[in-house]
C-alpha positions in Angstrom: 0.0 0.0 0.0 1.5 3.4 -1.0 1.4 6.4 1.2 1.8 10.1 0.2 4.8 12.0 1.5 2.3 14.7 2.6 -0.1 12.4 4.4 0.9 13.4 7.9 1.0 17.1 7.0 -2.6 17.0 5.6 -3.8 14.9 8.4 -2.4 17.3 11.0 -4.1 20.2 9.3 -7.5 18.4 9.2 -7.2 17.5 12.9 -6.5 21.2 13.7 -9.8 22.1 12.0 -11.7 19.3 13.7 -10.3 20.4 17.1 -12.2 23.7 16.8 -15.5 21.8 16.6 -15.3 20.9 20.3 -14.1 17.9 22.4 -17.2 15.8 21.7 -16.3 15.6 18.0 -12.6 14.7 18.4 -12.9 11.0 18.8 -15.1 10.2 15.8 -13.3 12.8 13.6 -9.9 11.5 14.5 -11.1 8.0 13.6 -12.4 9.3 10.3 -9.1 11.0 9.5 -7.1 7.9 10.3 -9.3 5.9 8.0 -8.7 8.4 5.1 -5.0 9.1 5.8 -3.6 6.3 8.0 -0.6 7.4 10.2 2.7 6.5 8.7 6.3 6.7 9.9 7.7 10.2 9.1 10.9 8.6 7.8 10.1 5.4 5.9 6.3 5.8 5.5 5.5 2.4 7.0 2.1 2.2 8.8 2.3 3.0 12.5 -0.2 3.6 15.3 0.0 7.4 15.7 0.8 10.5 13.6 3.9 12.6 13.8 6.0 9.6 14.9 8.6 7.2 13.8 8.5 3.4 13.5 10.7 1.4 15.8 13.2 0.6 13.1 13.7 4.3 12.2 13.8 5.3 15.9 16.7 3.0 16.4 18.6 4.6 13.6 18.8 7.8 15.7 21.8 8.1 18.0 20.3 10.1 20.8 22.7 12.0 23.0 22.4 10.9 26.6 24.4 11.5 29.8 27.3 11.5 30.4 28.0 14.5 28.3 30.2 17.6 28.3 28.5 20.3 30.3 29.7 23.1 28.0 29.6 21.7 24.5 27.0 19.0 24.9 29.3 16.3 23.4 28.6 12.7 24.5 31.3 11.3 26.7 32.4 7.7 27.1 32.3 7.9 30.9 31.6 10.2 33.8 34.2 11.4 36.3 31.7 11.5 39.1 32.1 15.3 39.4 29.0 17.6 39.4 30.3 19.2 36.1 32.1 17.2 33.5 34.0 18.9 30.7 35.3 17.4 27.4 38.9 17.9 26.4 37.7 20.3 23.7 36.0 22.5 26.2 39.0 22.5 28.5 41.3 23.5 25.5 39.0 26.5 24.7 35.7 27.4 26.3 33.1 28.6 23.7 31.7 32.2 23.7 28.3 30.8 24.6 27.3 29.2 27.9 26.2 25.7 27.3 25.1 23.7 24.2 22.7 20.7 24.0 21.4 18.7 21.0 18.9 15.9 20.5 21.2 13.5 18.7 24.4 13.0 16.7 24.2 14.3 13.2 24.4 10.9 11.4 22.1 8.0 10.5 18.4 8.7 11.0 18.8 12.2 12.4 20.9 13.4 9.5 18.2 12.1 7.1 15.4 13.7 9.0 17.1 17.1 9.3 17.9 17.1 5.6 14.3 16.3 4.7 13.1 19.3 6.7 15.9 21.6 5.4 15.9 20.6 1.7 12.7 18.8 1.0 10.1 21.0 2.7 9.0 18.2 5.0 7.5 20.6 7.6 5.4 18.0 9.2 8.7 16.8 10.9 8.4 19.9 13.2 5.6 18.0 15.1 8.3 15.4 15.9 11.2 17.7 16.4 9.7 20.2 18.9 9.1 17.7 21.7 12.5 16.2 21.1 14.1 19.7 21.5 12.1 20.3 24.7 13.3 17.0 26.2 17.0 17.5 25.2 17.1 21.1 26.3 15.0 21.0 29.5 17.8 22.4 31.7 18.5 25.3 29.3 14.8 26.0 28.7 14.2 26.3 32.5 16.8 29.1 32.7 15.9 30.9 29.4 14.0 34.2 29.1 13.4 33.9 25.4 14.2 31.9 22.2 16.2 33.4 19.4 16.6 31.4 16.1 19.9 31.6 14.1 18.9 33.9 11.2 19.5 33.5 7.5 20.8 36.2 5.2 17.9 37.6 3.2 19.2 36.3 -0.1 19.5 32.7 1.2 16.1 33.0 2.8 14.6 34.2 -0.5 16.2 31.2 -2.2 15.1 28.6 0.4 11.8 30.3 1.3 12.0 29.4 5.0 14.4 29.4 7.9 14.3 26.0 9.6 15.8 27.4 12.8 13.0 29.9 13.0 10.4 27.2 12.5 11.9 25.1 15.2 12.0 28.0 17.6 8.3 28.8 16.9 7.2 25.3 17.6 9.4 25.1 20.7 8.0 28.4 21.9 4.5 27.1 21.6 5.3 24.0 23.6 7.2 25.8 26.4 5.5 29.2 26.6 8.8 31.0 26.0 8.6 34.1 23.8 10.4 33.8 20.4 12.3 36.9 19.3 12.5 36.5 15.5 13.8 40.0 14.8 16.4 40.5 17.5 19.3 38.9 15.6 20.1 39.6 12.0 22.5 38.1 9.5 24.1 41.3 8.1 26.8 39.7 5.9 26.3 37.1 3.3 28.8 34.2 3.9 29.9 31.3 1.8 28.7 27.8 2.7 30.4 26.4 5.8 30.5 22.9 4.3 34.1 21.5 4.0 35.6 24.5 5.9 37.9 23.9 8.9 37.0 25.3 12.3 39.3 28.3 11.8 37.9 29.0 8.4 34.4 28.7 9.7 35.2 31.1 12.5 36.6 33.7 10.0 33.7 33.1 7.6 31.1 34.1 10.2 33.1 36.9 11.9 30.8 39.9 12.3 28.2 38.2 10.2 25.5 38.7 12.9 24.3 41.8 14.6 21.5 43.2 16.9 20.1 46.4 15.6 19.9 49.4 18.0 16.0 49.1 17.7 16.1 45.6 19.1 18.7 46.0 21.9 16.0 46.4 24.6 14.5 43.1 23.7 17.7 41.3 24.6 19.4 43.4 27.2 19.7 41.6 30.6 17.9 38.5 29.2 19.1 34.9 29.2 18.8 33.9 25.6 18.4 30.3 24.2 19.7 30.3 20.6 18.0 27.7 18.4 19.6 26.0 15.3 19.2 22.8 13.4 22.8 21.5 13.6 25.9 22.4 15.6 28.9 21.6 13.4 31.9 23.3 14.9 30.1 25.8 17.0 31.5 28.7 15.0 28.1 30.1 14.0 26.7 29.7 17.5 29.7 31.6 18.9 29.3 34.4 16.4 25.6 34.7 17.3 26.4 34.6 21.0 29.0 37.4 20.7 26.5 39.6 18.9 23.8 38.9 21.5 26.1 39.4 24.5 27.5 42.6 22.9 23.9 43.9 22.8 23.6 43.2 26.5 22.3 39.6 26.8 23.2 38.3 30.2 23.9 34.8 28.9 23.5 32.8 25.7 23.0 29.0 25.5 22.5 26.9 22.4 20.0 24.2 21.6 19.9 22.2 18.3 18.4 19.1 16.8 21.8 17.6 16.1 25.5 18.0 16.5 28.6 16.6 14.9 29.9 14.7 17.9 33.6 14.7 16.9 33.8 18.4 16.1 36.3 18.9 18.8 38.8 17.8 16.1 38.3 21.2 14.5 39.9 22.8 17.5 43.2 21.2 16.7 
């Protein structure tokens, strides 16, 4: 039996409409929707029991990041030292310009496929899966944050892609947590080349002074604890450039939360 790539997206939209009809209608309406558009895995499209979910096989393809991990960079560690705060060798060599980073999973296998589908194939129904994952992975950072700020795109890249996946993630996470999302606080003021295949030092130079907080937005960030939202942390260069701009505008602290990170990016520090 074949299933449309857009099945879960359409089904989710229909359920939102039905929800406005009142609680008494939800059960029968949900059953009717599931008959017309049965729930399928967001990755492989195999039939499953619920919408906005993965089948067991695809779930197992995601390498979730769990403790022990580096308190600063969020990197998974092979063991814990037993100390209250554990730092990786990368964090000990050079502390980042942001406070702490957390991510849902390593950027490989199933997570890499899912992020690429959101980013390059307009699979926006994946946001229904990603937002709860972000909330779980970043619960410590969310508890301390005053607002969410997505990593911005330059206007020309945004025009070409039509959407900013970091902004969409921040919007969904804000709806789940009640944290305000400051979409206009941070701007990408300089167009940069793609970061792909660049070393850590090249990435750092590439995004130097690429982000800024306008004078009209300073009051929205001054004295606030900002949680920066992105899809992937590669070397941390982009997150650091954003953090420097936000802290330069008066943010008291900046943490970073992403869907995925490249877990061996400490090698870029060498």
